[in-house]
C-alpha positions in Angstrom: 118.4 107.0 93.0 115.4 105.1 93.9 111.9 106.5 93.1 111.3 107.9 96.6 114.4 110.1 96.4 113.7 111.1 92.9 110.2 112.1 93.8 111.4 114.2 96.7 114.0 115.9 94.5 111.4 116.6 91.9 109.0 118.1 94.5 111.9 120.2 95.9 112.8 121.5 92.4 109.3 122.3 91.4 108.6 124.1 94.7 111.6 126.4 94.3 110.7 127.1 90.6 107.2 128.1 91.7 108.5 130.4 94.4 109.8 132.7 91.7 106.3 133.0 90.3 104.7 133.8 93.7 107.4 136.2 94.9 106.4 139.8 94.4 108.7 142.8 95.0 107.6 145.7 97.2 106.8 148.9 95.3 109.4 151.7 95.5 109.1 155.1 97.0 106.3 156.9 95.0 108.0 160.3 95.5 111.0 159.4 93.5 111.4 159.2 89.7 111.2 155.7 88.4 114.4 154.1 87.1 114.5 154.6 83.4 116.3 151.3 82.7 115.3 148.7 85.3 117.1 145.4 85.4 115.8 142.4 83.7 114.3 139.9 86.2 115.0 136.2 85.9 111.7 134.5 85.0 110.3 131.0 85.1 111.6 130.2 81.6 115.2 130.6 82.6 114.7 128.8 85.9 113.0 125.9 84.0 115.9 125.8 81.5 118.4 125.6 84.3 116.4 122.9 86.1 116.1 120.9 82.9 119.9 121.1 82.5 120.5 119.9 86.0 118.0 117.0 85.5 119.7 116.0 82.3 123.1 116.0 83.9 121.8 113.9 86.8 120.2 111.4 84.4 123.5 111.1 82.4 125.4 110.6 85.7 123.0 107.8 86.8 123.2 106.1 83.4 127.0 106.1 83.6 126.9 104.7 87.2 124.5 101.9 86.1 126.8 101.0 83.3 129.6 100.5 85.7 131.6 103.5 84.8 132.6 106.1 87.4 131.6 109.5 86.2 134.8 111.4 87.3 137.5 109.1 85.8 139.4 109.7 82.6 140.0 107.0 80.0 143.6 105.5 80.1 
C-alpha cells in the first residue's frame, strides 16, 4: 500500500469508529416500564480493539508480501 491508500484507509476507519460515539438511540415509550436488563452496547473501546487487530493483520500481510512470501501459501 502506498501512503495515499494508507491515509485513505485510516481516515475511513477513524470515521466509522467515531460514528459510534456520535450515534444516539431514540428514547423509548415513556408509558412503558423500562427493561430491567438492557443489553450491553458495543463501545468505542471494543471498536478500537477490533480496528487495531485489523491494522496489525494488514501490516503483517504487507510485511510478508514485501519479503517475497505469498500470505496464503503453506510451506512444503
